[in-house]
C-alpha positions in Angstrom: 160.2 66.6 55.6 159.0 68.5 52.6 155.3 69.1 51.8 155.2 66.3 49.2 156.8 63.8 51.6 154.3 64.7 54.3 151.4 64.3 51.9 152.7 60.9 50.8 153.3 59.8 54.5 149.7 60.9 55.5 148.2 59.0 52.5 150.2 55.8 53.2 149.4 55.9 57.0 145.7 56.6 56.2 145.5 53.4 54.0 147.4 51.4 56.7 145.2 52.5 59.5 142.1 51.9 57.4 143.0 48.2 57.1 144.0 47.7 60.8 142.0 46.0 63.5 143.5 47.7 66.6 145.6 50.8 67.4 147.5 51.4 70.6 148.6 55.0 71.4 151.4 55.4 74.0 153.9 58.0 75.2 157.5 57.0 74.7 159.5 59.9 76.2 162.6 58.6 77.9 163.1 55.4 76.0 166.5 54.9 74.4 167.0 54.0 70.8 167.8 50.4 71.7 164.6 50.2 73.7 162.6 51.6 70.8 164.2 49.1 68.5 163.3 46.3 70.9 159.7 47.5 71.0 159.5 47.7 67.2 161.0 44.2 67.0 158.5 42.7 69.5 155.5 44.3 67.8 156.8 43.2 64.4 157.2 39.6 65.7 153.6 39.7 66.9 152.5 40.8 63.4 152.1 44.5 63.9 153.8 47.8 63.3 155.0 50.8 65.3 155.1 54.3 63.9 156.4 57.5 65.5 155.3 60.6 63.6 154.3 64.2 64.3 150.9 64.3 66.0 149.5 66.7 63.4 150.3 64.2 60.6 148.8 61.3 62.4 145.6 63.3 63.1 145.4 64.1 59.4 145.9 60.4 58.5 143.1 59.4 61.0 140.6 61.6 59.1 138.2 59.6 57.1 138.9 56.3 59.0 136.8 54.7 61.7 139.7 55.5 64.1 139.2 59.3 63.9 137.8 59.4 67.4 141.2 58.7 69.0 142.8 61.9 67.6 142.5 63.6 71.0 145.1 61.1 72.5 147.9 62.7 70.3 149.7 65.2 72.5 153.3 65.1 73.4 155.7 62.4 72.2 153.4 59.6 71.0 153.8 56.4 69.1 151.2 54.2 67.5 151.3 50.4 67.4 148.8 48.7 65.2 148.0 45.3 63.8 145.2 43.4 61.9 145.0 40.9 64.7 143.0 42.6 67.5 145.3 41.1 70.2 148.8 41.2 68.7 149.7 44.8 69.0 148.2 45.4 72.5 149.8 42.2 73.8 153.3 43.2 72.5 153.0 46.8 73.8 151.6 45.8 77.2 154.4 43.1 77.7 157.0 45.7 76.8 155.5 48.3 79.1 155.7 45.9 82.0 159.5 46.0 81.8 159.8 49.7 80.8 157.9 52.1 82.9 158.7 55.0 80.6 156.4 53.6 78.0 153.0 54.9 79.1 149.9 53.5 77.3 147.4 56.3 76.7 144.6 54.2 75.1 143.6 53.1 71.7 140.9 51.9 69.4 139.4 48.5 68.4 137.6 49.5 65.2 135.2 52.2 66.2 135.4 51.4 69.9 137.5 53.7 72.0 139.8 51.9 74.5 141.2 53.4 77.7 144.5 52.0 79.1 142.7 49.3 81.1 140.8 48.3 78.0 144.1 47.9 76.1 145.5 45.8 79.0 142.4 43.6 79.1 142.6 43.1 75.3 146.2 42.0 75.7 145.2 39.2 78.1 142.9 37.6 75.5 144.2 34.8 73.4 145.2 35.7 69.8 143.3 34.5 66.8 145.8 31.7 66.2 145.5 30.5 69.8 141.7 30.5 69.5 141.8 28.6 66.2 144.1 26.0 67.8 141.7 25.6 70.7 138.7 25.3 68.4 140.5 22.6 66.3 141.4 20.8 69.5 137.8 20.9 70.7 136.6 19.6 67.3 139.1 16.8 67.2 138.5 15.5 70.7 135.0 14.2 70.1 136.1 12.6 66.9 139.0 10.7 68.6 136.6 9.6 71.4 134.1 8.3 68.8 136.9 6.3 67.2 137.9 4.9 70.6 134.3 3.8 71.3 133.9 2.3 67.9 137.2 0.4 68.1 136.7 -0.8 71.7 134.2 -3.6 71.0 136.3 -5.0 68.2 139.4 -5.0 70.4 137.5 -6.7 73.2 136.2 -9.4 70.8 139.8 -10.0 69.5 141.0 -10.4 73.1 138.2 -12.9 73.9 138.9 -14.9 70.7 142.6 -14.9 71.6 141.9 -16.2 75.1 139.8 -19.0 73.7 142.5 -19.9 71.2 145.1 -20.1 74.0 142.7 -22.2 76.1 142.2 -24.6 73.3 145.9 -24.9 72.6 146.6 -25.7 76.3 144.0 -28.4 76.4 
C-alpha cells in the first residue's frame, strides 16, 4: 500500500468505527482462506463486517473515536468484527469460534465500555435487537387479544343461549 492508500484506508475505517455499536478483536492465525471467507460471510449475514489490517493502521483509525481504549489489543495477526447492532458481530464471531479453535477472541468494545473475552461471549448470548422487538410486539399484542376475547365472550354466550331456546321452541 502506498501512503495515499493508507491514509484513505485509515480515514474510511475511522468513519466506519465511529458509527459502529460494537467491535470484537480476535487473533486469526492458522485459519485457512476458506475459513476466513466463511467467517466474513457469517458476520455479513448478521449485519456486520470483518476487517483484517495492519495493527498500526487500525490504531491510527481508532484515534479520535470512543473505541480508542482498545488499541492495546492489537498485537499479532488480529482482525476486527464490528456492527451497529450490539449483539450481531459478537454472536457471529463467538458461534464461529466454537467450531474453529484457531480463532481466539481477545476482547472488544461496546461503545466506550471495554470488553474482555467473557464479556464478548456474554454479549453474544443476548437476544438481538430484532428478537427483542419481536418479543415486545408479542407482549403488547397478547393483552389486546385477551381483551378482545373477554369482550366477545358474553356476546357468544348470549348467541348460544338464544340458539338453544330457538331449538327448544322448534322441538315443542
